[in-house]
C-alpha positions in Angstrom: 12.7 -34.5 4.3 13.6 -31.9 1.9 14.0 -28.2 1.9 13.0 -26.1 -0.9 13.4 -22.5 -2.0 10.1 -21.5 -3.7 9.8 -18.4 -5.7 6.5 -17.0 -6.6 5.2 -14.2 -8.8 2.5 -11.8 -7.6 0.4 -9.4 -9.6 2.1 -6.1 -10.3 1.9 -3.7 -7.4 0.7 -0.1 -8.5 3.5 1.5 -6.1 6.4 -0.7 -7.3 9.6 1.4 -8.4 12.5 -0.9 -9.0 14.6 2.1 -8.1 13.1 2.7 -4.8 12.6 -0.7 -3.2 10.7 -0.7 0.1 11.7 -2.8 3.1 9.2 -4.4 5.2 7.1 -7.6 5.8 7.0 -10.0 2.8 3.4 -10.2 1.5 3.7 -14.0 1.2 5.4 -15.1 4.5 5.7 -12.0 6.6 9.5 -12.2 7.3 11.6 -9.3 6.3 11.8 -8.4 2.6 13.9 -5.8 0.8 11.4 -5.3 -1.9 7.8 -5.6 -0.6 6.2 -4.2 -3.7 8.1 -6.3 -6.0 6.5 -9.1 -7.9 8.9 -12.0 -7.3 9.3 -13.3 -3.7 11.1 -16.4 -2.5 10.6 -18.4 0.8 12.3 -21.6 2.2 10.0 -24.6 2.7 11.6 -26.6 5.4 11.6 -30.4 6.1 8.9 -31.0 3.6 7.9 -34.6 2.9 6.3 -33.4 -0.4 7.7 -33.6 -4.0 8.4 -30.5 -5.9 5.2 -31.1 -7.8 3.1 -31.3 -4.5 4.8 -28.1 -3.2 3.9 -26.3 -6.4 0.4 -27.7 -6.2 0.1 -26.4 -2.8 1.0 -22.9 -3.7 -1.0 -22.8 -6.9 -4.1 -24.3 -5.0 -4.1 -21.1 -3.1 -3.9 -19.0 -6.4 -0.2 -18.1 -6.1 1.8 -18.4 -9.3 5.0 -20.5 -8.7 8.0 -19.5 -11.0 10.7 -21.6 -9.7 11.4 -24.3 -7.0 14.9 -25.3 -5.9 16.1 -28.1 -3.7 18.4 -27.0 -1.1 21.4 -29.3 -0.6 22.4 -29.6 3.0 
């Protein structure tokens, strides 16, 4: 089993201001986020039996653009 950090890019939010970031629930996974209107969001995918390619395909199959996947070394 492998853990991954997956970074995705959402469409530009009309209220996004990089100098006035808004704290709240992440639009992707609901946990705390320091820039909810920002385009880039990262999440931890734990204990996956999937390859990097499979993880990417799962997100992109839901219409979410993946910009990066990193393996977490324990």
